[in-house]
Structure formats: C-alpha cells, structure tokens
VODREN-550339 format. One record per residue (C-alpha): residue in one letter; y, z, x. Coordinates in steps of 0.1 Angstrom, whole numbers, padded with zeros to 4 digits, always signed. Example, Ala and Ser with C-alpha at 12.3 -4.5 7.8 and 13.67 -1.06 7.14 Angstrom:
! VODREN-550339
A-0045+0078+0123/S-0011+0071+0137/
This chain:
! VODREN-550339
M+0997+0502+0669/E+1007+0511+0703/I+1006+0550+0692/Q+0969+0544+0681/N+0957+0527+0712/K+0972+0556+0733/Y+0953+0582+0714/K+0919+0557+0718/E+0927+0558+0755/M+0933+0597+0758/I+0900+0600+0738/K+0879+0579+0760/F+0893+0595+0789/G+0887+0627+0780/A+0852+0617+0770/V+0847+0603+0804/G+0857+0636+0820/V+0838+0654+0798/F+0805+0635+0809/A+0812+0636+0848/T+0817+0671+0846/L+0786+0676+0829/L+0768+0652+0852/H+0789+0674+0882/W+0774+0706+0866/G+0735+0690+0860/I+0733+0681+0898/Y+0748+0712+0910/Y+0721+0729+0889/L+0696+0707+0900/I+0703+0707+0937/L+0707+0745+0936/Y+0667+0747+0917/I+0654+0723+0941/L+0666+0741+0974/G+0661+0775+0959/D+0673+0808+0945/S+0690+0821+0978/S+0721+0846+0967/S+0730+0851+1004/N+0733+0813+1017/K+0765+0799+1004/L+0758+0768+1023/Y+0730+0758+0993/A+0761+0763+0968/N+0785+0739+0990/I+0757+0715+0996/A+0750+0712+0955/Y+0785+0713+0948/F+0798+0686+0972/A+0766+0663+0962/G+0773+0669+0922/Y+0809+0663+0930/T+0806+0630+0949/I+0783+0614+0922/S+0804+0622+0896/L+0835+0613+0912/I+0814+0574+0916/V+0805+0573+0883/N+0837+0585+0866/F+0854+0559+0881/F+0832+0532+0869/L+0833+0547+0834/T+0872+0551+0839/T+0877+0517+0848/Y+0855+0498+0826/F+0857+0523+0794/T+0890+0542+0796/F+0910+0511+0808/N+0890+0484+0802/S+0900+0473+0835/T+0881+0455+0869/V+0866+0472+0901/S+0889+0468+0932/L+0885+0487+0963/K+0923+0494+0962/K+0915+0513+0930/F+0887+0529+0943/T+0907+0540+0972/G+0937+0554+0951/F+0911+0568+0926/C+0889+0588+0954/A+0929+0600+0972/A+0939+0612+0941/H+0906+0630+0935/G+0904+0643+0971/V+0935+0669+0962/N+0913+0678+0935/M+0883+0684+0956/L+0895+0703+0982/L+0908+0726+0951/H+0872+0726+0939/F+0859+0737+0971/L+0884+0763+0982/L+0883+0779+0944/L+0845+0780+0950/N+0844+0797+0982/L+0872+0821+0969/F+0851+0833+0940/L+0820+0828+0963/G+0835+0851+0986/V+0843+0876+0963/G+0810+0879+0952/V+0804+0861+0923/S+0767+0840+0918/E+0766+0806+0934/K+0750+0800+0898/I+0781+0808+0879/A+0805+0801+0902/N+0814+0766+0894/I+0825+0778+0859/P+0858+0798+0869/V+0864+0767+0895/F+0865+0742+0864/L+0885+0763+0846/I+0910+0763+0871/A+0906+0735+0887/V+0908+0711+0859/P+0941+0719+0839/I+0960+0715+0875/N+0942+0681+0878/F+0954+0669+0847/L+0988+0681+0852/L+0989+0662+0888/V+0976+0630+0871/R+0998+0630+0844/F+1028+0635+0872/V+1012+0608+0892/F+1009+0586+0858/K+1045+0593+0843/K+1061+0590+0880/N+1044+0552+0884/Q+1056+0547+0844/T+1095+0554+0853/N+1094+0533+0885/G+1082+0504+0867/I+1045+0505+0880/E+1018+0501+0857/S+0995+0531+0858/K+0964+0508+0849/
C-alpha cells in the first residue's frame, strides 16, 4: 500500500510540474506578445520569463501543498519552497541569457533552458528530500 501511495504522489508531483511549466510558458509567450516582437531587446524576454516563473512558482506551491502532499500552507513551508526554487530560478536566468547571448531567439530560448534546468532541479530536490529522510526529518 505504501508503494502505491508513493507512485500516486510521484504522478501528482509530475502533473503539478507539467502544469506549472505550461503556465510559465504561457505567461512568457503572452507577455512577449503584449510587449511586442523585438528580437534585439533581451529585456523583454527577461521580464516575460521572470513574470512567468514567479506566477507559476506561487501556483506550484499551492498545488504541491494541497494536491500533491495533502498538507497545509504555512509561511515556513512557502519560505523553504521559495529558497529551494531560488537556486533553480538563478539557473534558469543564467541559461536563458546564455542562449540569448549566442543568438537563440527569445521565442524558443526557454526550451533548452527547461531541458537543462528541470532535470538538474529534480536531482537537487531529490537530494534534499533523501537527505532529510536519512536525518529523520519529514520531507513533506
């Protein structure tokens, strides 16, 4: 029964992640559309990316708390969640600007960013959860 619950939790975690990613991309493209097509203005891509990331992070937190882990919201949980994702956000922006700097269009630069950052983030989060489990700290 415990293994079945872990699989359900993993599926929920994945579903929330996919939804948050799609939300991030949707906001990114919407803001790029609103600001106008200006391939020479990297500021627009950064504004769009930051807004998309921030909004999807907040939605991700609430969905992860309620849907994935069936838990309650607290400031401590939100702070920890944001700190863990702060490293991820920095990686996203470094990669975004790397790809923009080598000439990748802002319309597709987020694709390689996600392809690199998401697996790295998963490994970091997995490491944190496994470390907390071995120290006897509840990972939820």
